[in-house]
C-alpha positions in Angstrom: 0.0 0.0 0.0 2.9 2.4 0.5 3.7 2.0 -3.2 0.3 3.3 -4.1 0.6 6.3 -1.9 4.1 6.9 -3.1 3.3 6.8 -6.8 -0.1 8.5 -6.7 0.5 11.0 -3.9 4.2 11.5 -3.8 5.1 14.6 -1.7 1.8 14.5 0.1 2.4 12.0 2.9 4.9 14.2 4.8 2.2 16.9 5.0 -0.4 14.4 6.2 1.3 13.9 9.5 3.3 17.0 10.2 1.9 18.5 13.4 1.9 22.0 14.9 4.0 22.7 18.0 0.8 22.3 20.0 0.5 18.7 18.8 -2.6 19.3 16.7 -2.9 18.6 13.0 -4.2 21.6 11.1 -7.3 21.5 8.9 -5.2 22.2 5.9 -3.4 18.9 6.3 -6.7 17.0 6.5 -7.8 18.8 3.4 -4.7 17.7 1.6 -5.4 14.1 2.5 -8.9 14.4 1.1 -7.9 16.1 -2.0 -5.2 13.5 -2.6 -7.8 10.8 -2.2 -10.1 12.5 -4.6 -7.2 12.7 -7.1 -6.6 9.0 -6.6 -10.2 8.3 -7.6 -10.4 10.7 -10.5 -6.9 10.7 -12.1 -6.6 7.2 -13.3 -5.2 5.6 -10.1 -8.1 3.2 -9.7 -6.2 0.5 -11.4 -3.4 0.7 -8.8 -6.0 0.6 -6.0 -7.4 -2.5 -7.5 -3.9 -4.0 -7.7 -3.4 -3.1 -4.0 -6.6 -4.9 -3.2 -5.4 -8.0 -4.9 -2.3 -8.0 -2.8 -4.3 -7.5 0.4 -7.3 -9.9 -0.3 -7.6 -13.5 -1.3 -7.8 -14.2 -5.0 -8.0 -18.0 -5.2 -10.9 -20.2 -4.0 -13.4 -17.3 -3.7 -16.5 -16.7 -5.9 -15.9 -13.9 -8.5 -16.9 -10.3 -8.2 -20.1 -9.6 -10.3 -21.3 -6.2 -9.2 -20.0 -2.7 -10.0 -19.9 -0.6 -6.8 -21.4 2.8 -6.0 -19.8 4.7 -3.0 -21.5 7.4 -1.0 -19.4 9.4 1.5 -20.2 11.0 4.8 -23.5 9.2 5.4 -24.7 9.0 8.9 -26.8 10.2 11.9 -26.5 12.2 15.1 -26.4 10.3 18.4 -28.7 11.3 21.3 -25.8 13.2 22.9 -25.2 15.2 19.8 -22.3 13.5 18.1 -22.3 13.1 14.3 -21.3 9.6 13.3 -20.3 9.4 9.6 -19.8 6.4 7.3 -18.9 5.5 3.8 -21.5 3.3 2.2 -20.5 1.0 -0.7 -23.4 -0.5 -2.5 -23.6 -3.2 -5.3 -25.1 -1.5 -8.3 -28.3 -3.3 -9.4 -29.4 -4.6 -6.0 -32.2 -2.6 -4.3 -31.7 -4.5 -1.1 -28.8 -6.6 0.2 -27.3 -7.8 3.4 -25.2 -5.3 5.2 -21.6 -5.7 6.5 -20.8 -3.2 9.2 -17.2 -2.2 10.0 -16.7 0.4 12.8 -13.1 1.9 12.5 -11.3 3.5 15.4 -8.3 4.6 13.3 -7.3 7.9 11.9 -8.4 9.3 8.6 -5.1 8.8 6.7 -4.5 8.1 3.1 -3.3 4.6 3.8 -6.3 3.7 5.9 -8.6 5.1 3.2 -7.0 2.9 0.6 -7.3 -0.1 2.8 -10.9 0.4 3.8 -12.0 1.1 0.3 -10.2 -2.0 -1.0 -11.9 -4.2 1.6 -15.3 -2.5 0.9 -15.0 -3.0 -2.9 -14.1 -6.7 -2.3 -17.4 -7.3 -0.4 -19.7 -4.9 -2.3 -18.7 -6.4 -5.7 -20.0 -9.7 -4.3 -23.4 -8.6 -3.3 -23.1 -6.8 0.1 -23.8 -3.3 1.2 -20.6 -2.3 3.1 -20.8 0.4 5.8 -17.5 1.6 7.0 -18.1 4.0 9.9 -15.6 5.9 12.0 -16.0 5.7 15.7 -16.1 8.9 17.7 -13.3 11.2 16.7 -12.2 8.9 13.8 -12.6 9.3 10.0 -15.3 11.8 9.4 -17.2 11.2 12.7 -17.4 13.9 15.3 -16.8 13.8 19.0 -13.7 13.1 21.0 -11.7 9.9 20.5 -11.4 7.7 23.6 -10.8 4.0 22.8 -13.5 1.5 23.8 -15.6 3.9 25.9 -18.6 4.6 23.7 -18.6 1.5 21.5 -21.7 -0.1 23.0 -24.0 3.0 23.0 -22.8 4.1 19.5 -22.8 0.6 18.1 -26.4 -0.1 19.2 -27.5 3.3 17.7 -25.7 2.4 14.5 -27.5 -1.0 14.2 -30.8 0.7 14.6 -29.9 3.4 12.0 -29.0 0.6 9.5 -32.3 -1.0 10.1 -34.0 2.2 8.8 -32.0 2.4 5.5 -33.7 1.6 2.2 -31.2 -1.1 1.2 -31.6 -3.0 4.6 -33.0 -6.5 4.0 -33.0 -7.7 7.6 -29.5 -9.2 7.6 -26.4 -7.7 9.1 -22.9 -9.0 9.6 -20.0 -7.4 11.5 -16.4 -7.7 10.6 -13.0 -6.6 11.9 -10.1 -7.2 14.2 -8.4 -5.6 17.2 -10.4 -2.6 18.3 -12.7 -3.3 15.3 -13.4 -6.6 17.0 -14.2 -4.9 20.3 -16.9 -2.9 18.5 -18.5 -6.3 17.7 -18.3 -7.6 21.3 -19.8 -4.3 22.5 -23.1 -5.1 20.7 -22.8 -8.9 20.6 -26.0 -9.4 22.5 -28.2 -7.3 20.2 -30.5 -9.8 18.5 -33.3 -7.4 17.5 -31.9 -5.9 14.4 -31.0 -8.9 12.3 -27.3 -9.5 13.2 -26.7 -12.9 11.6 -22.9 -13.4 12.0 -19.8 -11.9 13.6 -16.2 -12.3 12.3 -14.0 -11.2 15.2 -10.3 -11.1 14.5 -7.4 -10.9 17.0 -9.7 -9.4 19.7 -11.5 -10.6 22.8 -14.4 -9.5 25.0 -11.8 -8.5 27.7 -9.3 -5.8 27.1 -8.1 -5.7 30.7 -6.9 -9.3 30.4 -4.6 -8.3 27.5 -3.2 -5.4 29.5 -2.5 -7.2 32.7 -1.5 -10.9 32.1 -0.4 -12.5 35.3 -0.7 -9.2 37.1 2.1 -7.4 35.2 1.4 -4.6 32.7 1.8 -5.2 29.0 4.0 -2.2 28.7 5.2 -2.3 25.1 1.8 -3.4 23.7 0.0 -0.6 25.6 2.5 2.0 24.5 2.5 0.9 20.9 -1.3 1.1 20.8 -1.3 4.5 22.5 1.2 5.8 19.9 -0.8 4.4 17.0 -4.0 5.8 18.4 -2.7 9.3 19.1 -0.2 9.6 16.2 -1.4 11.0 12.9 1.1 8.8 10.9 0.9 6.8 7.8 4.1 4.9 8.7 5.0 2.2 11.2 5.5 3.3 14.8 9.2 4.0 15.2 11.2 1.8 17.6 12.6 5.1 18.9 9.1 6.2 19.9 8.6 3.0 21.8 12.0 3.3 23.5 11.2 6.7 24.8 7.9 5.6 26.1 8.9 2.5 27.9 12.4 3.0 29.2 11.9 5.6 31.9 10.3 5.8 35.4 7.8 6.5 36.7 5.4 4.6 34.4 2.9 7.4 34.4 5.3 9.7 32.5 5.9 7.2 29.6 3.2 8.8 27.4 4.7 12.2 27.9 8.1 11.0 26.7 6.7 9.3 23.6 3.7 11.3 22.4 2.5 13.7 25.1 -0.2 13.4 27.7 -2.6 10.6 26.8 -5.6 10.3 29.0 -6.6 6.7 28.1 -3.1 5.4 28.5 -2.9 6.9 32.0 -6.3 5.4 32.8 -5.1 2.0 31.8 -2.2 2.3 34.2 -4.4 3.6 37.0 -6.9 0.8 36.8 -4.9 -2.4 37.4 -7.8 -4.1 39.2 -10.9 -5.3 37.5 -12.9 -2.3 38.7 -15.8 -0.2 37.4 -13.6 1.3 34.7 -13.2 -2.1 33.0 -16.7 -3.3 33.7 -18.0 -0.5 31.5 -15.6 -1.5 28.7 -15.3 -5.2 28.8 -18.1 -7.7 27.8 -17.2 -10.8 29.7 -20.8 -12.0 30.0 -21.8 -11.5 26.4 -20.8 -15.0 25.4 -24.0 -16.2 27.2 -26.2 -13.9 25.3 -24.4 -13.9 21.9 -26.9 -12.9 19.3 -25.3 -14.8 16.4 -22.6 -17.3 15.5 -19.1 -15.9 15.6 -16.0 -16.8 13.7 -13.1 -16.1 16.0 -9.7 -15.7 14.3 -6.7 -15.8 16.7 -2.9 -15.9 16.4 -0.3 -17.8 18.4 1.7 -14.5 18.8 -1.3 -12.2 19.5 -1.6 -10.7 23.0 -5.4 -11.3 22.9 -5.0 -15.1 22.4 -5.7 -16.4 26.0 -8.8 -14.3 26.4 -10.0 -15.0 22.9 -9.7 -18.7 23.6 -11.6 -18.1 26.9 -14.3 -16.4 24.7 -14.5 -19.5 22.5 -14.9 -22.0 25.4 -17.5 -19.7 27.1 -19.5 -19.5 23.9 -19.4 -23.3 23.4 -20.4 -23.8 27.1 -23.0 -21.0 27.7 -24.4 -19.7 24.4 -27.7 -20.9 22.9 -27.1 -24.4 21.4 -27.5 -23.4 17.7 -25.1 -20.4 18.2 -22.6 -22.4 20.1 -22.8 -25.2 17.5 -22.1 -22.9 14.6 -19.3 -20.8 16.2 -15.9 -21.4 14.8 -12.2 -20.9 15.8 -9.1 -20.4 13.6 -5.6 -20.0 15.1 -2.8 -19.1 12.8 1.0 -18.4 13.0 0.6 -14.7 13.2 0.6 -11.8 15.7 -1.6 -8.8 15.9 -0.7 -7.6 12.5 -0.8 -11.1 10.9 2.9 -11.0 10.2 5.3 -12.2 12.9 8.6 -13.7 12.0 8.8 -17.4 11.9 12.1 -19.4 11.8 13.4 -19.5 8.2 11.1 -16.7 7.0 11.5 -13.0 6.3 9.1 -10.4 7.7 6.4 -11.2 5.1 4.3 -14.0 6.6 3.1 -16.2 3.7 0.0 -17.2 5.8 -1.4 -13.7 5.9 -4.1 -14.3 3.4 -5.3 -17.3 5.4 -6.5 -14.8 8.0 -8.9 -13.2 5.5 -10.0 -16.0 3.1 -12.6 -17.6 5.5 -14.6 -14.4 5.8 -16.5 -14.6 2.5 -17.9 -18.2 2.8 -18.7 -17.4 6.5 -20.9 -14.5 5.7 -22.3 -16.0 2.5 -23.6 -18.9 4.5 -24.9 -17.1 7.6 -26.4 -14.2 5.7 -27.9 -16.4 3.0 -26.1 -14.9 0.1 -24.5 -18.0 -1.5 -24.3 -21.6 -0.5 -26.5 -23.8 1.8 -23.7 -25.4 3.7 -20.6 -24.3 5.6 -17.5 -26.5 5.0 -15.6 -25.2 8.0 -14.2 -27.3 10.9 -15.2 -26.3 14.5 -11.5 -25.5 15.1 -8.7 -25.0 12.5 -5.2 -24.5 13.8 -1.7 -24.1 12.4 0.8 -26.5 13.9 4.2 -24.8 14.0 7.4 -26.8 13.7 5.8 -28.8 10.9 4.1 -25.7 9.6 0.8 -27.4 8.6 -2.9 -26.5 9.0 -5.1 -29.1 10.8 -8.8 -29.4 11.6 -9.9 -30.2 15.1 -13.3 -30.8 16.8 -12.7 -28.8 20.0 -10.4 -26.7 22.1 -8.5 -27.8 24.1 -8.0 -31.1 22.4 -9.6 -34.0 24.3 -6.8 -36.3 23.5 -4.2 -34.1 25.2 -1.9 -35.8 27.7 -0.8 -33.1 30.2 2.7 -34.1 30.9 5.0 -32.6 33.6 8.6 -32.0 32.7 10.7 -31.4 35.9 13.7 -29.1 36.2 16.9 -30.3 37.9 20.5 -29.2 38.1 23.6 -29.5 40.2 23.0 -26.0 41.5 24.3 -24.1 38.4 21.6 -23.7 35.7 23.0 -20.5 34.5 23.5 -20.4 30.7 23.1 -23.3 28.3 26.5 -24.7 29.3 25.4 -25.1 32.9 23.9 -28.2 34.5 20.2 -27.3 34.1 18.2 -30.4 32.9 14.6 -30.9 31.9 13.4 -34.5 32.5 10.3 -36.6 32.8 11.4 -38.0 36.2 11.3 -36.2 39.5 14.4 -34.3 40.5 16.9 -36.5 42.4 18.7 -33.8 44.4 18.4 -33.3 48.2 17.8 -29.6 48.8 19.2 -28.4 45.5 18.2 -25.0 44.1 19.4 -22.5 41.6 19.8 -18.8 42.4 20.1 -15.6 40.5 20.0 -11.9 41.2 17.3 -9.7 39.6 18.1 -6.0 39.2 15.2 -3.9 37.9 17.8 -1.5 36.5 19.2 -4.2 34.2 16.1 -6.3 33.2 16.2 -9.2 30.7 15.4 -7.7 27.3 12.3 -8.9 25.4 13.0 -10.8 22.2 9.8 -11.7 20.4 6.6 -13.2 21.9 3.0 -12.3 21.8 2.7 -8.5 21.8 1.6 -5.6 19.7 4.1 -4.0 17.4 6.8 -5.0 15.0 8.8 -7.1 17.5 6.2 -9.9 17.9 6.9 -13.5 16.8 9.8 -15.8 17.0 13.4 -14.6 17.7 16.7 -16.2 18.5 17.2 -16.4 22.3 20.9 -17.5 22.5 22.2 -14.1 23.6 19.6 -13.8 26.4 20.4 -17.3 27.6 24.0 -16.2 28.4 22.9 -13.7 31.0 23.6 -14.5 34.7 20.0 -13.7 35.6 18.4 -16.3 33.3 18.2 -20.0 34.4 18.2 -22.5 31.5 16.9 -26.1 31.7 17.1 -28.3 28.6 16.0 -31.8 27.7 18.0 -34.4 25.8 17.8 -34.3 22.0 14.5 -35.9 21.1 14.5 -39.3 19.4 11.1 -38.6 17.8 8.9 -35.6 17.3 6.8 -34.3 20.2 3.7 -32.2 19.6 2.6 -29.7 22.3 -0.9 -28.2 21.5 -2.9 -26.4 24.2 -2.5 -24.5 27.4 0.8 -24.5 29.3 1.5 -23.9 33.0 4.6 -23.9 35.1 4.6 -24.7 38.8 7.7 -23.3 40.5 8.8 -23.5 44.1 10.4 -20.2 44.8 12.0 -18.0 47.4 12.9 -14.4 47.4 14.0 -11.6 49.7 11.7 -9.1 48.0 8.3 -8.2 49.3 7.0 -8.3 45.7 8.7 -9.6 42.5 8.0 -11.2 39.2 8.7 -14.7 37.8 8.9 -15.4 34.1 9.0 -18.6 32.2 9.7 -19.1 28.5 9.4 -22.3 26.4 12.1 -22.6 23.8 12.9 -24.9 20.8 16.6 -25.7 20.5 17.5 -26.7 17.0 20.3 -29.3 16.3 22.7 -26.4 15.6 22.0 -25.1 19.1 20.0 -22.1 17.8 17.2 -21.4 20.4 13.9 -20.0 19.3 11.1 -18.8 21.6 7.7 -20.6 21.4 5.7 -19.0 24.2 6.1 -17.4 27.6 4.3 -16.2 30.7 4.7 -14.0 33.8 3.4 -13.9 37.4 3.6 -10.8 39.7 3.6 -12.1 43.2 3.7 -10.5 46.7 5.1 -12.3 49.7 4.5 -12.5 53.4 7.4 -12.4 55.9 7.9 -16.2 55.8 10.8 -17.2 53.7 10.1 -20.9 53.0 9.8 -22.0 49.4 6.2 -21.7 48.2 4.6 -22.9 45.0 3.5 -20.4 42.3 1.8 -21.0 39.0 2.9 -19.2 35.9 0.5 -19.4 33.0 2.2 -19.3 29.6 0.6 -18.5 26.2 -1.1 -21.5 24.6 0.6 -22.8 21.6 0.7 -25.6 18.9 4.3 -26.6 18.1 6.1 -29.8 17.2 9.6 -30.2 18.6 11.2 -32.2 15.8 13.6 -35.2 16.1 17.0 -34.0 17.2 15.6 -30.8 18.8 15.7 -30.1 22.5 12.9 -28.7 24.7 14.1 -25.8 26.9 12.7 -23.5 29.5 14.1 -20.2 30.7 13.3 -18.9 34.1 14.0 -15.3 35.2 12.2 -12.3 36.8 11.8 -9.9 33.9 10.9 -9.7 30.2 11.2 -6.0 29.4 9.6 -4.0 27.8 7.0 -6.6 26.9 6.1 -6.4 30.6 6.8 -3.5 33.0 9.5 -4.1 35.5 8.7 -5.1 39.1 10.8 -2.8 41.2 10.8 -5.3 44.1 9.8 -2.6 46.5 6.1 -3.4 47.0 5.2 0.0 45.8 2.5 -0.6 43.1 1.8 3.0 42.3 2.4 4.4 38.9 4.6 7.1 40.4 7.1 4.5 41.8 10.8 5.1 40.9 12.8 3.4 43.7 13.9 -0.1 43.0 15.6 -2.9 45.0 17.7 -5.8 44.0 16.1 -9.2 44.6 17.8 -12.5 45.4 15.8 -15.3 43.8 15.9 -19.1 44.3 14.2 -21.9 42.3 13.9 -25.2 44.2 13.9 -28.6 42.4 13.8 -31.5 44.9 11.4 -34.4 45.5 9.7 -32.1 48.1 9.7 -29.0 45.9 9.4 -30.4 42.3 9.4 -27.4 40.1 8.0 -28.3 36.6 6.3 -27.2 33.5 3.2 -29.0 32.3 3.2 -29.5 28.5 0.0 -30.4 26.5 1.4 -33.4 24.7 -0.6 -34.8 21.7 0.0 -38.5 21.5 0.7 -38.7 17.8 1.2 -36.1 15.1 -2.1 -35.9 13.2 -2.7 -34.5 9.7 -6.5 -34.6 9.8 
């Protein structure tokens, strides 16, 4: 898409995002964007827009486009509190009435976003749908002040009722979109009075708080990345330097000022660590029970919403009306939040990107009655990493899973891969053996990949991290046959610390025959301690995964007390305020004896299946 903007609007992009000293984009800059977009439409660039759409959207295995498309801009209504919500309406020429696809966009009105939204809209409208792409408050052409997630329920319900009054409305509505787009769907997921027939919720869950505070820590880099993307008027990726300024300093509450200036919603996230009234107004935990229509949930192994999205799926299957539960589907692919993490042996362009979009057309065709009388889609479809294959399943988690403990053991020196750290199926044989390390919040373990927002998600080499003295390393013997792990993963550690509060991190790693170590998934637990100093068990929940450790590979876990800036640092002081700046060094111990058998529980699948 950058190519289109560069060739059709060269020299314009830099003006699109240049800001005044007060931090506000001028009306002139917005006018330039709109004029450039008009030029794209009227000066022969439509062919290049179509080419861009072909790069973004699936071309094989989908029914052909048969309708020309008419687009009407700035259509909408005014809410009861006086805010004008505006949308672009894309209609198939020749159809008086048609099913509607609603996409509510919380992003800025940039040239790049315009190109993308129009490409998606033309894809659907040319196949018989009315596509309504509406800006949420303060976004695109809509009025009001932007504050993510706050108004999505009231505005979403009002929008659905507005759609029901339109002349093209035929009683059928579908909703589509990912991330914050997905939250706009969860916000109205219980509205069954206006013909919502299907949801397609990508890389989003009913709970945003769960993404921000996994294991009690704060998802610092993800939150800062989102804040920068939401506040910035930029048509380029968020710069690593922007992130660095936002996450490296203390106190936490000043991070937004360092990166982009005072940002109220980012500060509110920090100030509401507990599941209080703030999150209750935003999250939709209970809507799985009252889901109005079947949902296709599309998730990614390296997406920060994955655990809560899987919780949504299991809740729907358990609590929703039988016909809705029976028709809800789940797809989990090898991507992160932007559908393009790095996988071993690949460049930054994930070849599985289109697999995240392709199921949408048959999904809506079936549920909105446009085309086809059957849905050939497995209840669960997941991508098994390691062997890099798609596989159909009947449920999640898989019933045939054998939850298998792997115990850590050492001679008291599990520092670095060359140490004595072992990962075995048998209980540790030592007497009172333990491993110790020192955690200094001023020198945290740097993040390298994982499930987070931004360009650094995915799989990265871990060897340099494993050479640190504050990282414990436990490895299995080389495998004599492949071992598949698919499902939830937990680690039970018997720990001891001299800090009143500290963090514990666990990372699952695949060690290749050449000793290159790649991260698979990880987790964190923030834990406070009483005065007693006896070893006590803690449970660290890792990200779910599906990965095959191949013959000759080794299973490894890393244990430490930081993974920064994916998570904020625990200062070990017990001060949980966002103004805290004083840190203390913590002396950490991990026990591995028959009495204190620290271990990780892997979801082993008995045999590699290609169903």
